[in-house]
C-alpha positions in Angstrom: 30.3 -29.3 -4.1 28.6 -31.6 -6.6 25.6 -32.3 -4.5 25.7 -28.2 -4.0 25.5 -28.3 -7.9 22.7 -30.5 -8.6 20.7 -28.7 -5.9 20.7 -25.5 -7.3 19.8 -27.0 -10.4 16.9 -28.3 -9.2 16.2 -25.2 -7.3 16.6 -22.8 -11.2 14.8 -25.0 -12.6 12.0 -25.0 -9.8 12.1 -21.5 -9.7 11.8 -21.2 -13.4 8.9 -23.6 -13.8 6.8 -21.8 -11.5 7.5 -18.5 -13.0 6.9 -20.0 -16.4 3.8 -21.1 -15.2 2.2 -18.6 -13.7 2.8 -19.6 -9.9 4.8 -16.6 -9.2 2.8 -14.2 -10.8 1.1 -13.5 -7.2 4.3 -13.2 -5.8 5.9 -11.0 -8.4 2.5 -8.7 -8.4 2.7 -8.3 -4.5 6.0 -7.0 -5.2 5.5 -4.8 -7.9 2.7 -3.1 -5.7 4.8 -2.7 -3.0 6.9 -1.0 -5.1 4.8 1.4 -6.1 2.7 2.0 -2.9 6.2 2.7 -2.0 6.8 5.2 -4.6 3.9 7.3 -3.1 1.3 5.5 -5.6 -1.9 4.3 -3.3 -2.9 0.8 -2.5 -6.1 0.4 -4.3 -4.2 1.5 -7.5 -1.0 0.1 -7.2 -2.3 -3.2 -6.8 -4.7 -2.7 -10.1 -0.8 -1.9 -12.1 0.4 -4.7 -10.7 -1.5 -7.1 -11.9 -1.7 -5.1 -15.5 1.9 -4.9 -15.5 2.8 -8.7 -14.3 0.5 -9.5 -17.0 1.8 -7.5 -19.8 5.5 -7.2 -19.0 8.5 -10.0 -18.4 10.3 -10.3 -14.9 13.6 -8.7 -16.4 11.7 -5.1 -17.4 9.9 -6.0 -13.9 13.8 -5.7 -12.4 14.2 -2.5 -15.2 11.0 -0.8 -13.6 12.0 -1.0 -9.6 15.3 0.1 -10.4 14.7 2.9 -12.3 12.5 4.1 -8.8 15.0 3.8 -7.0 16.0 7.2 -6.1 19.4 9.0 -7.3 21.4 11.4 -5.2 19.2 14.1 -4.4 15.8 12.8 -4.9 13.0 11.8 -2.4 13.2 8.0 -1.0 10.1 7.9 -0.9 6.5 9.5 -1.5 6.7 11.2 -4.5 4.1 10.6 -6.5 3.2 9.5 -9.6 4.3 12.4 -12.1 7.9 11.5 -10.1 8.0 7.9 -10.6 7.4 8.0 -14.4 10.3 10.7 -14.8 12.6 7.8 -12.9 11.2 5.3 -14.9 11.8 6.5 -18.3 15.9 6.1 -17.0 15.5 2.8 -18.4 14.9 3.4 -21.7 12.1 0.6 -22.1 9.5 2.4 -23.4 7.4 -0.5 -23.6 7.7 -0.7 -19.8 7.7 3.2 -19.6 3.7 2.8 -21.9 2.0 0.0 -19.7 3.4 1.5 -15.8 1.7 4.5 -17.7 -1.1 3.5 -19.4 -2.1 1.2 -16.1 -1.7 4.3 -14.2 -3.9 6.0 -16.3 -6.6 3.0 -16.5 -6.5 2.3 -12.4 -6.9 5.6 -12.1 -10.3 5.7 -14.2 -11.6 2.5 -12.3 -11.5 0.4 -15.7 -7.6 -1.1 -15.5 
């Protein structure tokens, strides 16, 4: 049991160090982009938005956004577009995360993101 606890603590330290040092950013960015594509954002725009979002939001905020994008009863499960995405993300009640998502969408749509 003691070895398991030590192994868990070591793994947590490694993951925490990777996130803190930015080594996990490409993985997190890919996951965010995938969630945006699943929501109906085209792949090129999702890649642009994910890069900006990962740079500006912490992991907890990104997780809340992903949870907010999850469909509730009666909502479409995929391909619903940016307007519906923003409506869903408002459920998180995280003003900074909402602002980053919407400005990222706008800047990336204009090609200056």
